[in-house]
C-alpha positions, 0 to 999 in steps of 0.5 A: 796110925800117923795123923797129919792133920793138927787139931787145936782146941779153942778155949771158946765153946762153939756158939750155942753148944758145950763143945770146943771142937767139931770132933766132940760135936760129931761124936755127941751127935753120933752117940745121941743117934745110936741111943735114940735108935736103942730107945725106939727098939725097946719101945717097938719091942714092948709094943709088939710083945703087948700086941702079941699078948693081947691078940688072944689067939686072933691069927691076924693080930698075932701075925701083926705082932710077930711082924712088929717083933721081927722088924724091931729085931732087924732094926736093932741088928741094923743099928748095931752094925751102923754103930760098929761101922760108925765107930770104926770110921770115926776112930779112923778120923781120929775122933776117939770118943765116938761110940762110947756111950756114957750111961752115967752108971758107975 
């Protein structure tokens, strides 16, 4: 893909951040949002699982727990789709590091 816009990295960091250009900031915010959504999914899934186990046959509580589990899974699917679309759009804009989640594991 031919990129017509020029990008210049400034040696000075953006005020109050560790970023030297706006594309790094956009990529970081995108990755933080996706990571936060993943953490929320895990928490909701754990809460739903615990509620299901604690329901002890109570049909109303069991249905609430099942609904929470289904909602968490639907939310995860939406987040994965948003991640894919966001990564695609940011790569089209020339921000290649978007969507690359650094977990610090080597």
